[in-house]
N, C-alpha and C positions, 0 to 999 in steps of 0.2 A: 155113832151116830153119824147119819150118813147126810152130807151139806150140801148143795148146789146154787148156784147165780152163774152168772149168764150176761156178759156185757158189748154190746156195739163194739166194733171195730172204726168209729166214724171219724175217729180222729179227734184233736182238744178236749182230750179227758181233762176234767176241769174240777177244781175244787168240793163241787154240789157234789159228785161222783166219788169223791175220795172221802167227802166225810160220812157222807151217806152207805155207801157202798160198800167198797173195797176196804178200808183199812179195815173193817170187819172181819173181812176174807182171812187177811189177817192174822185179828184175835181168834178166829174161832177156831185156827187150825190146833191149839192145844184144846180143845173140847169135840174135835168130833175127826171123819173122813170128810175132808173139802173135796170136790168136786167145782174146779172152775174154767167156764167155757169163753171163749170167744168165736162169741157168735156171727161167722160172717153171712150166713143163710139168711139172719134177717137183714142183713146192713144189703141185699142184692134187692128189697123192694124200692129202693131209690136206685138202683140202675148205675151205680158210684162208678168212675175209671179203673180199670183192674189194676193198673200203676198204682192209683192211688191208693185203690185199698189191700193189697201188698204191701205197701207202706205203712198205710193204716195198724194192718194187722200185728205188724212188727214192734212198731211205736206201742201199741196199746200192749202187750205181750211184755215188753222192758217197763211200761212203767208198771205193767203187777208185781213181775219179779224184782224192784226197783222198791217198794213197798212194802217188801217184806214179807210177798209168796212165796212161799219155798216147794219147790219139787220134792224133797222129802220127805213135805209133811203136807205137803198137796198136789192133787192131779189138773196142771193147767194145761189145753191144749185147744185146737182149733174146730171147731162145729164141722167143719167138710170134711174132717178127716175121720169123721165118725159114722160112716151111710146112717147106722139104726137112727139117726136121728130123722131125717128122712122121709123112714121108712113108717117110724112110728108116728110121723107128723101126720101121713096121709090116711090112719085109724084112725087120730085124737079127730082129723077135721070131718070125715063120714061119723064121728059122732054128737059133732058139735053144731046146735042150731041155727040157722041166720038172726033169730033173733037174739041171740047172745053173741055175736061176733058185732052186730050192728050194736048194741049197746057199748060195743069195748071205744073208753074215750077215741082213740087215734085214729077209728074211725068216725065215730057220731060226730066227733066236730067238723066233718066233710060234707053229712047227709043233708040234703037239702041243697046244696053250695052247690054254684058250677064246676069247682073241684069235682064234685063226685063221679059225673063221668067220666076223668081219669084217672081214677085213683088204679093203682093196677090191683089184681085180685089179692096179691101176695101181701099188701097193708089187712087187705080183711081178713085175709086169713093165717096170717101170722102170731096170734094168741095161740090158735091151736099148736103150731110149731112150735111154740115156747111151753106147752104145758106136756109136748113132747121132751124136751129136751129135758125136765124138770119132772118126770113120772117114771121116763129110759133108768134112772138110775133110783129108784126104791127110795129117793128122798123123803127127808124128814123135816128139814129148817132149808127153811130160800131167807137168804138174807139180800132187804132190795130198800130200797128209798123206797117214803112211801108212796109216792105218785105210781108203782108196780104191782101194789097189795091188790087190783083187780084181775088182773093176770095170776096170780094164785089160786084166787079165791075159783077164777077158770079152769086151773091145771085140778083141784081138789072137789069142785061138782064133776068134772068127766072121769078123774079117779074113782067117783063113789061109783056111777052113773055106769064104768065098766066091768066094775066089782059085780054090781045088782045084775045086771046082765047075764057076766060066764063066768060069777062065781071069785073068790076073793084073790083077788093080781097084784094089785098095784098098793102101797104106803099111799094113804090121805096125805101128805105134806101140810106144817104149817110157813106162815112168815115170821121173818125178825127182822122187827127195826128198833133203833136204836132211839132213845127220849130226843137226844137234841143233835142235831146233824142230818136227823132224818130228809130233810125237805129243805135244802139249801135254792132260797127265793133268787132272783138275779138281783144283779146290786144297782142296775139302771130300773127297774119295777119288780117293787118286792108281792105283788099279787100272782104273777108267774115264777114259774122255779129255776133257777140255774139254767141253762142249754146252751148243746154245742154246738146247734141250731139258730142262736138267737139272733136277728139283722147288727145286733148293735155288738159291738168289739169290748161296747164298754159291758156288755151284759154277765159276764163270766171272767173267774181265774183258770186260768188253765196252765195245767199242774205244770209246765214245762216254760213257765212266764218268766222273766228277767226281774230280778228285786226293781229294777225302775217301773214299770211296766205294772206291778200289783204295786207300787205308788202309787200312780198314776189312776186307775183302775179306781183303787179307795174313796183316792182324795175324788174321783167325782159321783161317786156314789154317792142316789140318791139320799137325804132324810127325811125324818118328819117334819112340819114343824114346832115351835121354842126351840128352847136351848137346854132342855132338863135333859140327861140320859135314862132311862129306865124301862127296864124288860116288864113291856105293855102288850098286848095285838092290839091296846089302840095304837099303838107306834109301831105299823107293821115292818120302815122300813129299820129302823134302830134294833129292832127285835129282830131281826135277819144278822143284822151285824154284828150283831151279841153273843148269837148261836156260832158265828164261824168262830168268832172271838174264844167260846166256850171248843168250840172243835180243835182251836191251835192251840188250845193254852190245856183245858182238861178244867181248869173252873168252871165255879157254877155260872150262871149269865147274873143272875142279879148281884152275886158278890163282884164280878165284873163294874156293872151298873153303879155300885156304893163307893165303888174308886175314883168314879170323875162326878163324882157331887162336887157341884162347883165349875165345872172346869168344863170346857168349850167341844164343839164338835169338833174341831182343828186339831188338837191334841187327843182325841178317843180314836179320830181314822190315821193319826199318824202312828201310832202305839200298834194297831190293827195291823197295820202293814204290814210291822215290823216281825210281827208276833206269825205274822202269812210267811216274811220271808224266811222269818228264822226254822220254820216249821218244815221249809218244803226244800231246804241247804242239802238235808242228807239224801233227801232221795231222787233229787235232782242230778245231784252227784254219780249214783248208783244207778239212774235211769241212761245219761252220757255214756256208760262203761257198757250196759248192757246193750244198747240201742246200736254201738257201734259196732260189734261181733254178729252181725246176720247169723252167719254157718251155726255157731253157740246156741242165738235164741230160737231157730230153727230143729234143733235137736230135742232144748228141751220141749219146744211141743208133741216135736215128734212121740218121746217116750210117755208121755202124759198122754195123749191118743190110747197109747199102745198098751199105759192101765188101766184104761177106764174101757175099750172097745170088749173087756172079756165082759166086764156090770154087765154092758150093755145088751149081750147079747143071751146072759142071764134070763134078761128081763123078756128081752125081743120073743124069747123063743116059745112059753108059754103059753105069750103074746098072740103068738098067732098058729100056736094049738087048741087054744081054745075059742077062734075066731071060727076054724076050720079048713086055716088053710094049710095044704100039703109041701111039708119038707123035702 
């Protein structure tokens, strides 16, 4: 089974990224052929500082390897190292309609606002590049957070559209989402997802946060009215914290809530912080080892690109033939 997922090298990889997608990367290594991509082309939509982008790529790679992505079981590489991504992206753009891209969340939020005129074309069209990323490897499953399912649906639509017009070429991928931890919300606002780019430092727990920082962020996390700890949609802040607790302990959220009957928020938050710290400690130790050796990281990423490049060409060649290109 071919599996593909991508992650942007934008720095500050957080607990929501880890529980929603990265941990699935490790779990799926025993069930298929995982291909994991650090999508630096996508990161260009914000025109990052080149030095910072390069550092973020190494940071992200180190975190993925530290989390358990095994180069012997998976292929981890940097998107720009395989030019076929950009090549197939143009074909996907030519298949995609303006209406489809206009309905995508990242652009829809800006439509009709002052920001729309300043929005770069890359932000508008990057869902077509994401579709190319997925389809290039004849992907069967795409492990993502819940907020990314819209993009996988576009990839499915484009695969079917190409197949209908030019003949059976692409596998139509399916999305894979975890029941708990699929969408971890902000600690400061449970109505919006935990985000790398949030204005408040108390929105997210970075995977590299030290113990005291984690304790402080959990202590400041918003809670709901009342004092009863229950797992309910009526208490979105507590539900989010319980989902995080589940993510780092494996215990069901209802069972965790039952342990705190008659106990207060302070004790609950203190225990949650310690559970997060304990869970992240091995990952952080491994991260320090990987991040201190950029030469080895670069070699591992190049090896990953070398492994997937032939697979990309296996897809790109028939695509070019069927649309009428001369090679």
